[in-house]
N, C-alpha and C positions, 0 to 999 in steps of 0.2 A: 697425371693418372692418379687415381685414388689408391691409397695403400690398402692392402688386403688385411691390415691389422685392426681395421676399425671394429669396434665391438658391436654386438647386437644391440647393447644399450644405447649407442649412438644412433642407430637406425631408429629405434623406439622413440628417443627423444625428438628426432627429426619429424617422425610421423605424428607425435603428439602436438608438436608446435604447429604443423600444417593443419591438423584437425581443429585446434583452437582458433586459428585465423579463419578457416573456412566456416566454422560454426558461427562465429561473430558476424561474418559477412552474410550468412543465411538468415540469422536473427535480425539484421538490419534491413532486409529486403522486404518490399511491400507484400509479396506473395505469402511470406511466413507470417507477417503481422495479420493479414486478413484471415489466414487459416487459424491463427491463435485466438482471434476474436470469436470464432465459430466454436471453439473447444469449450468443454465444461470447466467450471471453476476449479474442480479437482485436478484436471490435467494441467491447467495453467499454473498450478502451484508446484508442479514437478520441476526438477532441475532443468536448466536450459538445454543441457546435453540431451537429456531424455526427450524433451519436446522436439529438438531439431531432428533427432533420429526418427521419431514418429512422423514428422512432417515429410522427411525424405522418403520414408517407406510408403506413406500413402501417396505422395506424388508419383513415385515410380510405379506403384500398382495402377494408378490412374492412367499413366502413359502406356502401360502394357496392354491396355484394352484397345 
């Protein structure tokens, strides 16, 4: 059983590590690479974190229809 003395920072660190792995997996997928090739040069110069977030947002908006 987990101790209740875990700090909020421990949870944040775990979440951050999960996001980093997920972000890299998304960036390596063919769907992201195709999406990236259709984006403007300006957007492609954005940090990977921002590009992945935009890709996920657009993908979810498309799926919502």
